[in-house]
N, C-alpha and C positions, 0 to 999 in steps of 0.2 A: 595637677588636674583638677583644679577649682573651677575652672572654667567649662563646666560640663554643658554643652548645648540643651537648650529647653525641650528638644524633641525627645533626646535621652532622659531627662528628669522625668517626663512624664510615663514614662515605661515601668510596668511592674517588674519586678525581679525576675520573672520567668520569663517573659518576652525579652529583656536585655540579656538574660544568659544565653537565650536561643539564639539571638543575633550574634551575640559573642562567639558561641560554638561554631555558627556558619562562617563568620570571618576568618576563626583559626581554622576550618577545614581547607578555606579558598587560599590564604596565605601557605598552609601546608603541602597544598598541592602545587602550588608555583606554576599554576596556569595562567595566572594575569601578571600583567605588565608591572614595571616598576612604580609609575606613577601612582596605579590603581593601589599596588600594594601598601605605598606610603598612606594613601587616604584611608585603606581598610585597616592599618596598624593605627592610625590616630584616632578613629572612631572606635575601634577595640580597646585603646587605652581608656577612653570615657567610659566607655561601657564598664569595664572591670571595676573603674572607680566608682561608677553608679552602683554596682551589684554590691561591692566591698561595704559601701556606705548602707545600704538596705539590710545587709548582715548584721551590720555594729548596731543598727537601730532594732533590730530583732533580738539579738544579745539583751541590750539595755532592757528590752521590755520582759525579758526572760530572767532577768537579773531582779527585777521588782517583785516578781512572783515569788511568795514564800509558803513551803509546805510544813505544817506543825507536825510533830511526832506522832499524833494521832490520825494522821493523813488529811486535815484539812487545809484547806487552799485559801491563802490570803495575801493581800498585795503588801509587800514590803515596804516600810516607810524609806524614802530617799533621804539619806542624811546629807 
């Protein structure tokens, strides 16, 4: 899934997740035809990969934050 479409890359995490939830709802309902289901599944896979990358980036940022024993927050040096 490294070829995430540019329109998905531009989405915020929240918007991508909302669209992914909508796709999942449509697929679970079973009210769409097979061809549309395949399109939704493919887009959903891209949205999932995009959301996962956004989460991974957030974790890296959080790991850079260091809290000392006296409660002071500073940025941890990346080794």
